[in-house]
ZAMARGU-4260 file (C-alpha; in steps of 0.2 Angstrom, whole numbers, plus 5000, padded with zeros to 4 digits):
<rodrens>
0) 5001/5000/5000 | 5012/5014/4993 | 5008/5032/4994 | 5008/5032/4975 | 4994/5019/4976
5) 4984/5027/4988 | 4985/5043/4978 | 4979/5034/4963 | 4964/5026/4973 | 4960/5043/4980
10) 4959/5051/4963 | 4949/5037/4956 | 4937/5038/4969 | 4934/5056/4967 | 4932/5053/4947
15) 4919/5039/4950 | 4909/5048/4962 | 4910/5065/4952 | 4899/5058/4939 | 4883/5058/4950
20) 4886/5075/4955 | 4889/5084/4937 | 4871/5088/4936 | 4868/5097/4953 | 4874/5114/4948
25) 4867/5112/4931 | 4849/5109/4937 | 4843/5127/4933 | 4851/5125/4916 | 4842/5108/4912
30) 4826/5116/4918 | 4829/5130/4905 | 4834/5119/4890 | 4820/5105/4892 | 4806/5117/4899
35) 4805/5110/4915 | 4800/5115/4933 | 4812/5114/4947 | 4803/5100/4954 | 4804/5090/4937
40) 4824/5094/4935 | 4827/5089/4953 | 4822/5070/4948 | 4838/5069/4938 | 4847/5070/4956
45) 4835/5058/4963 | 4835/5045/4948 | 4855/5046/4949 | 4855/5042/4968 | 4843/5028/4966
50) 4854/5020/4953 | 4869/5022/4965 | 4858/5013/4978 | 4856/4999/4966 | 4874/4998/4962
55) 4878/4998/4981 | 4865/4983/4983 | 4870/4972/4968 | 4888/4977/4962 | 4898/4982/4978
60) 4895/4965/4987 | 4904/4957/4972 | 4921/4964/4979 | 4920/4951/4992 | 4916/4938/4980
65) 4927/4942/4965 | 4944/4947/4961 | 4943/4967/4964 | 4954/4974/4950 | 4943/4966/4937
70) 4927/4972/4945 | 4934/4989/4945 | 4939/4988/4928 | 4922/4983/4921 | 4913/4996/4931
75) 4924/5011/4925 | 4923/5004/4908 | 4904/5004/4908 | 4904/5021/4917 | 4914/5028/4901
80) 4900/5022/4890 | 4886/5030/4901 | 4894/5046/4903 | 4896/5048/4884 | 4878/5042/4883
85) 4872/5057/4894 | 4881/5069/4884 | 4873/5063/4868 | 4856/5060/4876 | 4842/5068/4864
90) 4829/5072/4878 | 4827/5074/4897 | 4818/5056/4898 | 4834/5048/4890 | 4844/5058/4903
95) 4834/5051/4916 | 4836/5033/4910 | 4855/5034/4908 | 4857/5042/4924 | 4851/5027/4933
100) 4863/5016/4924 | 4877/5028/4927 | 4873/5029/4945 | 4875/5009/4946 | 4892/5008/4938
105) 4900/5024/4948 | 4899/5014/4964 | 4918/5009/4958 | 4921/5023/4972 | 4913/5012/4984
110) 4923/4996/4978 | 4940/5007/4981 | 4935/5011/4998 | 4935/4994/5006 | 4949/4989/4996
115) 4959/5002/5004 | 4954/4997/5021 | 4958/4979/5016 | 4976/4983/5010 | 4980/4995/5024
120) 4988/4989/5041 | 4978/4990/5057 | 4986/5004/5064 | 4985/5016/5049 | 4968/5011/5042
125) 4958/5026/5048 | 4971/5037/5039 | 4972/5027/5022 | 4953/5027/5022 | 4951/5045/5026
130) 4963/5049/5012 | 4953/5040/4999 | 4938/5048/5006 | 4947/5065/5005 | 4949/5062/4986
135) 4931/5056/4985 | 4925/5073/4993 | 4937/5083/4982 | 4930/5074/4967 | 4912/5079/4973
140) 4918/5098/4975 | 4927/5099/4959 | 4913/5091/4950 | 4901/5105/4954 | 4914/5118/4951
145) 4920/5111/4934 | 4903/5106/4929 | 4897/5124/4930 | 4913/5132/4922 | 4912/5120/4907
150) 4893/5122/4905 | 4894/5140/4905 | 4909/5140/4891 | 4904/5125/4881 | 4886/5118/4886
155) 4881/5105/4897 | 4883/5090/4884 | 4904/5094/4885 | 4903/5091/4904 | 4898/5072/4902
160) 4909/5070/4886 | 4924/5076/4894 | 4921/5065/4910 | 4919/5051/4898 | 4937/5054/4892
165) 4944/5055/4909 | 4935/5039/4916 | 4942/5029/4901 | 4959/5035/4907 | 4956/5029/4924
170) 4949/5012/4918 | 4967/5009/4909 | 4976/5014/4925 | 4966/5002/4935 | 4971/4989/4924
175) 4990/4994/4923 | 4992/5000/4942 | 4981/4991/4954 | 4987/4974/4960 | 4976/4958/4961
180) 4966/4956/4977 | 4959/4939/4979 | 4941/4938/4985 | 4938/4936/5004 | 4921/4926/5003
185) 4916/4910/4994 | 4900/4904/4988 | 4886/4909/4977 | 4880/4926/4973 | 4863/4924/4980
190) 4871/4917/4996 | 4882/4932/4997 | 4866/4944/4995 | 4858/4935/5009 | 4873/4937/5021
195) 4870/4956/5017 | 4853/4954/5026 | 4861/4946/5040 | 4874/4959/5043 | 4861/4973/5044
200) 4849/4962/5057 | 4864/4956/5067 | 4874/4972/5068 | 4866/4987/5078 | 4882/4998/5076
205) 4880/4995/5057 | 4861/5000/5058 | 4864/5015/5069 | 4878/5022/5059 | 4870/5019/5043
210) 4854/5029/5048 | 4866/5043/5055 | 4875/5044/5038 | 4858/5043/5028 | 4850/5058/5038
215) 4866/5069/5037 | 4867/5065/5018 | 4849/5069/5015 | 4853/5086/5023 | 4867/5088/5011
220) 4857/5083/4996 | 4842/5095/5001 | 4855/5109/5000 | 4863/5105/4984 | 4845/5101/4976
225) 4839/5118/4979 | 4855/5128/4979 | 4856/5132/4960 | 4838/5139/4960 | 4841/5149/4975
230) 4857/5156/4968 | 4850/5160/4952 | 4834/5168/4960 | 4841/5178/4974 | 4859/5182/4967
235) 4857/5181/4948 | 4872/5168/4948 | 4878/5159/4932 | 4882/5141/4931 | 4901/5145/4934
240) 4896/5155/4949 | 4885/5141/4955 | 4898/5129/4954 | 4911/5139/4963 | 4900/5138/4978
245) 4906/5120/4979 | 4924/5126/4982 | 4922/5134/4998 | 4917/5116/5005 | 4934/5111/5002
250) 4938/5112/5020 | 4929/5096/5022 | 4942/5086/5014 | 4955/5093/5028 | 4942/5086/5040
255) 4942/5069/5033 | 4960/5065/5038 | 4957/5073/5055 | 4942/5062/5057 | 4952/5047/5052
260) 4966/5050/5065 | 4953/5053/5078 | 4945/5036/5073 | 4963/5027/5074 | 4965/5035/5092
265) 4949/5027/5097 | 4937/5043/5099 | 4926/5040/5083 | 4910/5040/5095 | 4913/5057/5103
270) 4919/5065/5087 | 4903/5059/5077 | 4892/5069/5088 | 4902/5085/5086 | 4902/5083/5068
275) 4883/5081/5067 | 4882/5097/5078 | 4891/5106/5065 | 4879/5101/5052 | 4864/5105/5062
280) 4872/5123/5065 | 4876/5125/5047 | 4858/5126/5044 | 4855/5141/5054 | 4867/5151/5042
285) 4862/5143/5026 | 4844/5150/5029 | 4852/5167/5029 | 4860/5163/5011 | 4847/5174/5002
290) 4852/5189/5010 | 4870/5186/5015 | 4884/5178/5005 | 4895/5176/5020 | 4882/5167/5030
295) 4880/5156/5014 | 4898/5152/5013 | 4900/5149/5031 | 4886/5138/5031 | 4893/5127/5017
300) 4910/5126/5025 | 4901/5119/5041 | 4890/5108/5030 | 4904/5099/5022 | 4915/5099/5037
305) 4902/5091/5048 | 4896/5079/5034 | 4913/5072/5029 | 4919/5070/5047 | 4904/5061/5052
310) 4905/5049/5036 | 4923/5045/5041 | 4919/5041/5059 | 4905/5031/5054 | 4915/5020/5042
315) 4929/5018/5054 | 4917/5010/5066 | 4908/5000/5053 | 4925/4992/5046 | 4928/4987/5063
320) 4914/4974/5063 | 4921/4960/5051 | 4936/4961/5040 | 4931/4947/5028 | 4914/4957/5025
325) 4920/4975/5021 | 4912/4975/5004 | 4895/4969/5011 | 4897/4981/5025 | 4899/4995/5013
330) 4884/4990/5004 | 4873/4992/5020 | 4880/5006/5025 | 4881/5016/5009 | 4864/5010/5003
335) 4857/5018/5019 | 4868/5033/5016 | 4862/5036/4998 | 4844/5032/5002 | 4844/5047/5014
340) 4851/5057/5001 | 4837/5051/4989 | 4825/5055/5002 | 4831/5072/5005 | 4832/5077/4987
345) 4815/5070/4983 | 4808/5080/4997 | 4817/5095/4993 | 4811/5098/4976 | 4792/5100/4980
350) 4796/5110/4997 | 4807/5122/4986 | 4793/5123/4974 | 4780/5126/4987 | 4789/5136/5000
355) 4806/5142/4992 | 4822/5142/5001 | 4814/5141/5018 | 4806/5125/5014 | 4823/5117/5008
360) 4831/5123/5024 | 4816/5116/5034 | 4819/5098/5025 | 4839/5099/5028 | 4838/5106/5046
365) 4825/5092/5050 | 4836/5078/5044 | 4851/5085/5053 | 4842/5085/5070 | 4836/5068/5067
370) 4854/5062/5064 | 4858/5072/5081 | 4844/5062/5089 | 4851/5045/5083 | 4868/5048/5088
375) 4862/5054/5106 | 4850/5039/5109 | 4862/5026/5102 | 4879/5031/5107 | 4877/5041/5124
380) 4870/5027/5134 | 4888/5020/5133 | 4900/5028/5147 | 4912/5040/5141 | 4927/5028/5148
385) 4921/5014/5135 | 4921/5026/5121 | 4939/5021/5117 | 4934/5003/5114 | 4921/5001/5102
</rodrens>
C-alpha cells in the first residue's frame, strides 16, 4: 500500500463519484433547456441516487466474491460508456434513464474504499481510508465547480463527454497499476446477498451508523438540490458561479484526515456527535443565504466539514465489525447513506417549489436534527470511559 497507490485510489474514487454530481449545479440549466419545473429537474438527482443505491446493493458486494481489479475495470469501462450516452442524450427522459445506469456503475468508488481498508495495516487504516475519502470529497466538489464552468463555456453536453474521456483513462490505469486482490468470500452470489441481510439484522452499530449517515446525507442533498435555483433567483448567479460555491466546502476534505486520526485513536463515537452538531448549526447560516453571501459560505463550510467528518467516523466504526465482509458492510452502510440522500432530494424539490428556500432549509435542518437524535440515543447510553473501545 504505497503512497502512490493510495493517491491513485483517492483520485479514482473522486472521479467515479463525481459523475453522480455533475447535474446538481446544472439543474437550472436543464430546466431552461428542456422546459422543466424545478421539481421535474430535481428528478435527475433523485434518479442518479436511486441508480447508485442499486449499484450498492447488487454490484459492491461482488468485491468480496470476485477479484477486485477486474471488477473495478468493468465498472469504470461501463461508466465511460454511460457518461458518453449522457452527453449525447436526445431529451430529458433519456437523461433520466441513462442516469440510473450511470449511477449503478459509478459505485466503483465504493469498491475502492473497502479495498483501501482491506490493504491498509490496522494501525493506519483510518488514515488510509480518510485519504481515499478525501479524494472522493474533492471529486464531488471539483465536479460541481468544473461542471458549472464547462457548461457556461461549452454547454452541459461537454461536461459529460469530457468526463467520459477521463473515466476511460482511469479505467486503463486500474488495469495497469492496481494489484490483484483475491476475494475474501466463497459461495454463490445469492448466498452472498443473503449475508447482507444478516449483517443488517445482526449488527446494531451498522444500523445506527447507517441511519446517522443517511440522515446527514439527506440534509446535504437538500442543500444541493435547491441551491442552484436559490442562487439564480436571489443572486442572479450563472453556472460557473453556482459551481464555485462548492469550492468553499473544500475544508471538508481537511476534516477527513483529522476524522481518520481520531478514529485510529479510538474517539470515533465522541467525534461523530461533534460533526453532527456542525451540520445542524450549518442550517441556521444557510437559511440566511438569500440575504448574506458570508452566511451562505460559512454554512457551506460547516455543512461539508460536519458531513465528511461524520462519514469517516461512521466508516471507521463499521469497518471494525468484520474484516472479511467489508464490501458487504459498505453495501449496507452506503445503501442507507444514499437512501437518505434520495429522500432528501425527493422531498426538497416539492418543498422548494411550494415554500422556496425556507422549505428546503426546513427539510435539511429536520434531517440533521434527526441524525443528532439517533447519535444521542444510540451512542450516549455508553459510558464515556468505554468510548475508546468500540
